[in-house]
N, C-alpha and C positions, 0 to 999 in steps of 0.2 A: 303754266306751272305756278303753284302757290308756295311761297316760302314764308315761314314764320320763324323769327329769331328773337330769343330772349323776351318774348312778348309778355307784358305784365299790365294788369288793370286793377287799380284799387278804387274802391268807393269808400272814402273815409278810412276807417281802420280795417275794413273788410277787403281781403285780397281775393278777387274773383278769378283772376288768371295769374299764375305765379311763374313767370320766366320760362314759358314753354318754347320748344323748338320742334318743328316738323316741316317736311317737304311733301307736297302732293304732286306727283309726276303725271304728265300727259299719258293717255292710252290706258288708264285704269280707272275703275270706280273705287274711290276711297270712302269707306264708311267712317263717320265721326260719331262715336258713342260716349255716353256718360249719363249719370243720374241727373235728375232735376237739380239745378244749382251748381253743377260741376264746372261751368264755364263755357259750355258749348256755344250758346247763343251769343255771349259776349265776345268770344273769339271770332265767330262769323261776322258779327257787326263791326269788329275792328278791321277784319280783312276788307269789308265793304266800305270802310271809311265812315261808318255811322257813329262809331265811338272812337275817341282818341286814346291811344295807349298811354298808360302812365310812363312806360318805357318799352324799348324794343321796337321791332318792325314787323310789318306784314305786307308783303308785296305780291303782285300778280304779274308774271312775266317780267320780273325785275323792277316794277314800278308800283309805287303806292297808288291805291285806287283814286285818291283825290287828284293825282297828277296825270291820270289817263286822259288823252285828248278826246277819245270817243268811247266812253266806258261801256255803252251797250254793245259795241262791237267786240269788246275785250272780255267782259264778264256779264253773264246772265245769272240772276239770283232770284230765288223765291224764299224770302224770310218771313213774310206775313201775307197770306192769301187775302186778307181783308183790307189791304192797302189801296185797292181800287176805289175810286169815287162811286158811291152807291147810286147816285143819280144818273150816271152815264151808262150807256150800253157797253157791252164787251167790245164791240167794234170801235166805238168812239174812244174808249180807254186805250186800246192798242194804237189807234190812229194818232192820238195825242202823243204817246210815247215815241212813235215812229217819227213824228215831225221834229222832235228834238235832235234827231241824228240824220235827218234827210233820208230815212228809210222809205223805199217806195211802197205805195199802197198794195202792190202785188204781194209783197212780203207779209203784210198784215193778213190778207186773205189766206196766204200759205200757212201761217201758224194757227189761224183759226181752224183750218182743215186738219192740220196736224194734231191739234188738241181735241178734235171732235166737238167743236163749239158751233158748227154751222147752224143748227136749229135754234140756238139761243143768242146768236151773235148780235141781234138788234134788240135784245131785252135788257132791262136795267139790271145792273150788277146787284143792287139791293135785294132783288128777288131770287138770287142764285142760291142753290143748295151749297153745302160745304164742298161737295165734290166738284161742282161746276166752278166754284171759286178757285179751287186748287188747279183745275185745268186752265183757267184764265191766267193764274199766276205763272204756270209753267210756260204758257204761250208767250207771256210778256218776257220771261227769262230767255226765251229762244229767239226773240224778235230780231236782235242784231246779229244772229248767226255767230255767237261768241265762241271763242276757243276754250273758255273756262266757264263751267256751270256749277253753281252752288245752290243746293236745294235743301231746305229745312223741313223735314216731315212731309215730303211731297205726296204720300199716299193717304194722308188724313182725309177721310170722307169719301174716298174712291170706292166704287163697287168692284167686284172681282174682275170685270173686264178692264176697268180703269187701272187696277193694280198690275195686270198683265201688260197693259200698254206702257205704263211708266217703267216697268222692269225692262221691257224690250228697248224702250227709248234710251235709257241710261246705258245699256250695253252697246247700243248702236253708236252713241256719242263717243264712248270710250274707244270703240273699234275704229272710229274716224280719227283718232289721235288727240281727242280733246281731253282736258283736265276736268274730272267730275268729282265733286265733293258732296257727299250725301249724309245727312243727319236723320236718324230715325230711331224710334223706340221699338220697332217691330223686328225682333231678331230673325224671324223666318224670312222676311224680305231682305234683310241685310245679308243673310247667309246665301240667298239665291242671286244677289245682285253685286255685292262688293267683292273686289279682288284683294284689297288692302284695308287694314283697320287701324284707326287711331282711337285709343280709349283714354278719356280724360276723367279725372276724379279730384275733387277739391282743388281745381285749378291747375293740376299737374298731370303730365302725360304718364299714364300707367302702362300703356303698351303701344307699339308702333311697328307694324310689320305685316307680311302677307297673312291672309285669313287663317290658313292652316297652321302657320307657325304660332300665331297668337293663341289659337285654341289649344294646340298641343303643349304650349308652354305654360298654360294656366290650368290644365285639366290632366287627369290620368287616363291612359288607354288601357282597357281591360280585355282579356280574352275569356270568353264564357265557354265552358265545356260541359257536356253532359255525357254520362256513361253509367252503365249498371255497376261499374266497379269504381265508384267515386273515391272511396278511401285509398284504393290502390293507386289511382291517378294522383291524388294529393301526395302520397308518400313518394311516388316516383318523381314528381316535380321538386319536392323539397330535398331529395337526395341526388338530384342531377348535378352535372358539372357546372351548369350555368345558373345555379340556384341563388347565387349572391345577389342581394337586393330584390329578390322575388317575394311577393306576398300572395298568400292563398287564402280565400275565404269561401264560405258555403252560403248559398241562398236558400230561402224557404222552399223553393220548388225542387231542391235537390241538385242544382247546378253548382259547378265550381267556377269561381272567378279568380283569375290570375293576373297580377300586374307584374311588369318587369320582363315579360317574355312575349314574343310574337306568336301568332297562331301557328306558324310553321314550326317553331321550336316546341310548342306544346304538342303538336301532332307527332313530331319526331320522338319526343319523350314517351308519349303514350304507346307508339308503335314498338319502341324498344322494350317497354314493360309488358307488352301483350295486352294492353287495355284497349277495348273497342270503344270508339267515340261515336255517338249518334247526333251530336251537335257540337259545332266549333265556330264561334262567332267572335269577331273583333268589335268591341264596343268603344267607339271613339267619343271623346267629350264633345259637347255641343257648344255653339256660340253662347247660348244662354248661360251655361255653366261657367264658361270662361269669363263672361262679363260679370257675373255675380261674384266670382272669385276675385277678379281684379278690382272691383269697386265695393267690396264688402264693407270697408270703413269709410266710404265716400258718400253714402246716401244721405241727403239732407233731411229727407222725410222717409220714415220707415214705419209701415203698418205692422200691427201685431195680429196674427191670424187668430180666428176664433178657437181653433184647435189648441194653439199654444196657450191660450188663456183659460182653456177648459170651459168655454162658453157653449152652451147648447140651447136649442130652441125649445 
């Protein structure tokens, strides 16, 4: 379990992390999201004892990382896939790490196989592709069979097979009761992998909860309906007993979009009014929409689209 309490980090006058609190429980994959400069990397570095907090605490299973007797057995982390010595082979790199904790050579071979590195195990790390470097970093994180795993952008450079592998691996680790903290900018991967989300912006927590709760709390759910009697459907919805707080809009393709009602309620209203529906769909907000809503004022760098500037080729 990871616990962060009143954690703050200042660099001169800049507050990178501003008194944040959260708990990451075992048995779940917790996604850690935020724009560049939001404080994600700084927070993870403080959890790993690489940066000293200005104030507050970050502990793993109740202990600060620097006080762990055998850290590789407690926490496995991938914060920088380029951290391996470029002149060593993957096997020698893992063997050197294993020696620091008296981890048997058999375990080195095991994680090499787990990460799919058998064919390049004796090649120098300096010649690795980005994807192979990521696999080596994940193998190193799992070397001590830790109960807590922290991975920063683990799918960077992975091919589709590698992405499926890391997705399944993280789900398996959580199913085994381990604590899994995952940072990624890929919303599609986060949606398919994470159970719980923590969103940070400008050093403060913007959301902390189960995936569906975070999305529903930051986006609107709409019901899309299509009928040959669109005006009648709109009138029926607006005059119904449950119309308080309901908004109705029309789309360019002739559909009616309704917020504040469930699909079942819209179907019931249409049936009562004698309106025949040939489409009824619930449109839920996406993680991307929720993320953009939660961090709208927190992006340190924001590009202006060509369309917004009226730029044409």
